[in-house]
C-alpha positions in Angstrom: -42.8 -7.2 -3.1 -39.7 -8.2 -5.2 -39.0 -11.8 -6.0 -35.5 -12.9 -5.0 -34.7 -13.8 -8.6 -35.4 -10.2 -9.5 -33.1 -8.7 -6.9 -29.5 -7.5 -7.8 -27.5 -6.7 -4.7 -24.6 -4.2 -5.0 -21.8 -6.2 -3.3 -20.3 -3.1 -1.6 -23.3 -3.0 0.7 -22.6 -6.6 1.9 -18.9 -6.0 2.2 -19.3 -2.9 4.3 -21.7 -4.9 6.6 -19.3 -7.8 6.9 -16.5 -5.3 7.9 -18.8 -3.7 10.5 -20.0 -7.0 12.0 -19.6 -7.4 15.8 -21.2 -9.3 18.6 -23.4 -6.4 19.8 -25.6 -6.0 16.7 -27.6 -8.3 14.4 -27.6 -7.1 10.8 -30.3 -7.6 8.1 -30.5 -6.7 4.5 -33.6 -4.9 3.5 -34.0 -5.8 -0.2 -36.8 -3.3 -0.7 -34.8 -0.3 0.4 -31.5 -2.0 -0.5 -29.9 -1.1 2.8 -28.6 -2.8 6.0 -30.7 -2.4 9.2 -29.5 -3.4 12.6 -30.9 -4.5 15.9 -29.0 -4.8 19.2 -28.2 -8.3 20.3 -28.8 -7.4 23.9 -31.4 -4.6 24.2 -31.3 -2.4 27.3 -33.1 -4.1 30.2 -34.2 -6.9 27.8 -36.5 -4.6 25.8 -36.2 -2.7 22.6 -36.9 1.0 22.5 -40.0 2.0 20.4 -38.1 2.4 17.1 -36.2 -0.9 17.4 -39.4 -2.7 18.5 -41.2 -1.6 15.4 -38.2 -2.7 13.2 -38.1 -6.0 15.1 -41.8 -6.7 14.4 -41.4 -5.9 10.7 -38.3 -8.2 10.4 -40.3 -11.0 12.1 -43.2 -10.5 9.7 -41.2 -10.4 6.6 -38.2 -12.5 7.5 -36.6 -14.1 4.4 -39.1 -12.2 2.3 -37.9 -8.6 2.6 -35.4 -8.8 5.5 -32.5 -11.3 5.3 -30.1 -12.0 8.1 -26.5 -11.2 7.3 -23.4 -13.2 8.6 -22.5 -12.6 12.2 -19.1 -11.9 13.5 -18.7 -15.6 14.4 -19.9 -16.8 11.0 -17.3 -14.6 9.2 -14.5 -16.6 10.8 -11.9 -13.9 10.9 -9.5 -16.4 12.4 -9.8 -18.6 9.3 -9.1 -15.6 7.1 -5.9 -14.9 9.1 -4.9 -18.5 8.7 -5.5 -18.4 5.0 -3.4 -15.2 4.7 -0.5 -16.9 6.5 -0.7 -20.0 4.4 -0.6 -17.8 1.2 2.8 -16.5 2.2 6.1 -18.1 1.2 7.4 -20.6 3.7 10.0 -19.3 6.1 10.6 -17.4 9.3 8.0 -14.7 8.6 5.3 -17.3 8.0 6.3 -19.2 11.1 6.2 -16.0 13.2 2.7 -15.1 12.0 1.5 -18.6 12.6 2.8 -18.5 16.2 1.1 -15.1 16.7 -2.4 -16.5 16.2 -2.1 -19.2 18.9 -4.0 -18.6 22.1 -5.8 -15.6 23.5 -5.2 -12.2 22.0 -4.5 -13.8 18.6 -5.9 -11.0 16.5 -4.0 -8.2 18.3 -0.7 -10.2 18.1 -1.4 -10.9 14.4 -2.0 -7.2 13.6 1.2 -6.3 15.5 3.2 -8.9 13.6 1.8 -7.8 10.2 2.8 -4.2 11.1 6.3 -5.3 12.1 6.8 -7.0 8.8 5.5 -4.1 6.9 2.7 -6.2 5.3 -0.4 -4.1 6.3 -1.4 -3.4 2.6 -1.0 -7.0 1.6 -3.1 -8.2 4.6 -5.7 -5.5 3.8 -6.0 -6.6 0.2 -6.3 -10.2 1.2 -9.0 -9.5 3.8 -10.9 -7.4 1.3 -10.9 -10.2 -1.2 -12.0 -12.7 1.5 -15.0 -10.3 2.4 -15.8 -10.2 -1.3 -16.0 -14.0 -1.5 -18.2 -14.1 1.6 -20.6 -11.5 0.1 -20.8 -13.3 -3.2 -21.4 -16.7 -1.5 -24.1 -15.1 0.7 -25.9 -13.9 -2.5 -25.6 -17.3 -4.1 -26.9 -19.1 -1.0 -30.0 -16.9 -0.9 -30.7 -17.0 -4.6 -29.8 -13.4 -5.3 -28.0 -12.0 -8.3 -25.3 -9.4 -7.5 -23.4 -6.4 -8.9 -19.7 -6.3 -8.4 -19.4 -2.5 -7.8 -16.1 -2.5 -5.9 -13.7 0.3 -6.7 -11.5 -0.3 -9.8 -8.3 -0.5 -7.6 -9.8 -3.4 -5.7 -10.9 -5.2 -8.9 -7.5 -4.8 -10.3 -6.1 -6.9 -7.5 -8.8 -9.6 -7.7 -6.9 -11.8 -10.2 -3.8 -11.8 -8.0 -5.8 -12.7 -4.9 -7.6 -15.5 -6.8 -4.3 -16.9 -7.9 -4.5 -15.9 -11.6 -1.0 -14.8 -12.6 1.2 -14.1 -15.6 2.6 -17.3 -16.9 6.1 -15.7 -16.8 5.8 -14.9 -13.1 8.1 -16.7 -10.7 6.8 -18.2 -7.5 8.6 -17.3 -4.3 9.1 -20.6 -2.4 10.8 -19.3 0.7 12.4 -16.2 2.1 15.0 -15.6 4.8 15.3 -12.1 6.3 19.1 -11.9 6.7 18.9 -8.3 8.1 15.7 -6.7 9.1 16.1 -3.6 11.3 14.9 0.0 11.1 17.2 0.7 8.2 16.7 -2.1 5.7 15.0 -5.5 5.0 17.6 -7.6 3.2 16.3 -11.0 2.0 17.5 -14.2 0.6 14.8 -16.0 -1.5 14.2 -19.3 -3.3 12.1 -19.1 -6.5 10.3 -21.6 -8.7 10.6 -20.8 -12.4 7.7 -21.1 -14.9 9.1 -24.5 -16.0 8.9 -25.8 -12.5 12.6 -25.8 -11.7 13.8 -24.2 -8.4 16.8 -21.9 -8.0 18.5 -20.0 -5.2 19.8 -17.7 -3.9 18.1 -14.4 -5.1 18.9 -11.4 -2.9 16.6 -8.4 -2.6 16.0 -5.5 -0.3 13.4 -3.0 0.8 14.1 0.7 1.2 11.9 3.8 1.5 10.3 5.3 -1.6 12.1 8.5 -2.5 11.9 11.7 -4.6 14.2 13.3 -7.1 13.8 17.0 -8.0 15.1 18.6 -11.3 15.1 22.1 -9.8 16.0 25.3 -11.7 16.2 29.0 -10.7 14.8 32.0 -12.6 18.1 32.4 -14.5 17.8 28.8 -15.9 20.6 27.3 -13.7 19.9 23.9 -12.1 20.3 23.2 -8.4 22.6 20.2 -7.9 24.2 18.8 -4.8 27.6 17.2 -4.3 27.9 14.5 -1.6 29.6 11.2 -0.9 28.0 8.0 -2.0 29.3 4.9 -0.2 28.2 2.5 -2.9 30.8 3.7 -5.4 32.9 5.4 -2.7 33.0 8.7 -4.6 31.6 12.2 -4.2 28.8 12.6 -6.8 27.0 15.4 -8.5 23.3 14.9 -8.6 19.9 16.5 -8.1 18.3 17.1 -4.7 16.6 13.9 -3.5 15.5 12.1 -0.4 13.2 9.6 1.2 9.5 9.9 1.8 9.0 10.0 5.6 7.1 7.2 7.2 4.9 7.2 10.4 6.8 4.2 11.9 10.2 5.8 11.4 11.6 3.0 9.4 13.9 3.5 6.4 12.2 0.8 4.3 8.8 0.0 2.8 6.7 2.2 0.6 3.1 1.5 1.9 1.0 4.6 1.5 -0.8 3.7 4.7 2.4 4.2 6.5 3.5 7.4 4.7 3.6 10.5 6.9 3.6 12.6 3.7 2.9 12.3 0.0 5.5 12.4 -2.7 5.0 16.1 -3.6 5.2 17.1 0.1 8.4 15.1 0.4 9.9 16.7 -2.7 9.2 20.2 -1.4 10.7 19.4 2.0 13.8 17.8 0.5 14.4 20.7 -1.8 14.1 23.2 1.0 16.2 21.2 3.4 19.1 20.4 1.0 19.3 23.7 -0.9 17.3 26.3 1.0 15.2 26.9 -2.1 11.4 26.8 -2.7 9.2 26.7 -5.7 5.6 27.3 -6.6 5.9 25.6 -10.0 5.9 21.9 -9.6 5.4 19.1 -12.2 5.3 15.4 -11.7 7.4 13.5 -14.3 7.2 9.8 -13.5 7.0 7.3 -10.7 9.3 4.3 -11.5 10.8 1.4 -9.7 14.2 2.4 -8.3 15.8 -0.9 -9.2 13.3 -3.6 -10.2 15.9 -6.4 -10.2 16.8 -6.2 -6.6 14.7 -3.6 -4.8 11.0 -3.0 -4.2 10.9 0.8 -3.7 9.9 3.5 -6.1 11.4 6.8 -7.2 9.0 9.8 -7.7 10.5 12.3 -10.2 9.6 16.0 -10.2 10.5 19.3 -11.9 10.5 22.5 -9.9 10.9 25.7 -11.8 11.7 29.3 -10.8 13.1 28.2 -7.4 14.0 31.0 -5.0 16.2 30.8 -2.0 14.3 31.4 1.3 16.6 30.0 3.9 19.8 28.1 4.6 20.2 24.4 4.5 18.6 22.2 7.2 20.6 18.9 6.8 20.2 15.7 8.8 23.1 14.6 11.0 24.3 12.2 8.3 24.1 14.6 5.4 27.2 16.5 4.3 26.6 18.1 1.0 27.1 21.4 -0.9 24.8 23.1 -3.4 26.2 23.7 -6.8 24.5 25.5 -9.7 25.0 24.1 -13.2 23.8 25.2 -16.6 22.0 22.7 -18.8 25.2 22.4 -21.0 27.3 21.7 -17.9 24.9 18.9 -16.8 25.0 17.4 -20.3 28.8 17.5 -20.3 29.0 15.8 -16.9 26.6 13.1 -18.1 28.7 12.5 -21.2 31.8 12.2 -19.1 30.2 9.8 -16.5 30.5 12.5 -13.8 26.7 12.6 -13.1 26.5 9.2 -11.6 22.9 8.6 -10.5 21.0 6.7 -13.2 17.5 7.7 -12.0 18.6 11.3 -11.8 19.8 11.1 -15.4 16.3 9.7 -16.3 14.7 12.6 -14.6 16.9 15.0 -16.5 16.0 13.5 -19.9 12.3 13.4 -19.1 12.4 17.1 -18.0 14.2 18.1 -21.2 11.5 16.6 -23.4 8.8 18.3 -21.3 7.3 15.0 -20.1 
């Protein structure tokens, strides 16, 4: 039999058990087999079946020697985790709304609905994962076990942020007001604390959907461009085919992969076909880059599509009025030089495509 000081527990086993905890099963860690075993809290007719009875007897004989009881659903204190998440947010209307959502019966369901409404599912998921990690680590320490942090690299990468370790140049968001938050945009007014402790406002930012840009060319080496009106500069622009990545909730803002109805490449193929009627079997990803890091939180996914062939007519949305225009590489260069190719991210995609990125 192993001594507790000799045991190293992979934390992912405990984290998975904590996630699965409910009021119908009691969970135990078997340190010999390094696995979680379960017994029903309320056996049928008050008696275990043969297999569960045998397990129950073994647990009783070797309790806290081989089998160690894991935290129950009530000991995990999911409500406290929700409270901690809310208190970690900047003060403001969103924090107040989430705080109200956890009052009274049905708190967890209302909290999840509110998190979804604010587009914060990934942030909550990361916070909850980190809380489970801390519970698993504390359980090991309380029982005298060493542990192995074998979480996936992506989760580890977020550990510093969740634990409060941040870049000394980072600003702290003190409060946020959602000036406009509808299905089209989340436009915010924020107050920030600078690294020297001073506070300044206002800073304005917004959320929109992640989108794709496609540098598309046909077999003759001509590039598929589109001409359309852009209300920001109030001009008809020449640019590459582009469009938003569709989301499951139908909103026009937020880039969470959990809410994406399609991945970036699928969106690029769809946008190329809808805006130009062309398709390609030769795709290459160039870069994923913040659209406008100063004021927006969405990302642009840049692609090259070569040997595009026309397969249909356009299939435009009701708000799209655009025409396809083929340009040679020289014509695109001339338009960029004259300031007539007005989309900065599209110019970036062009330059990356030219150098074979």
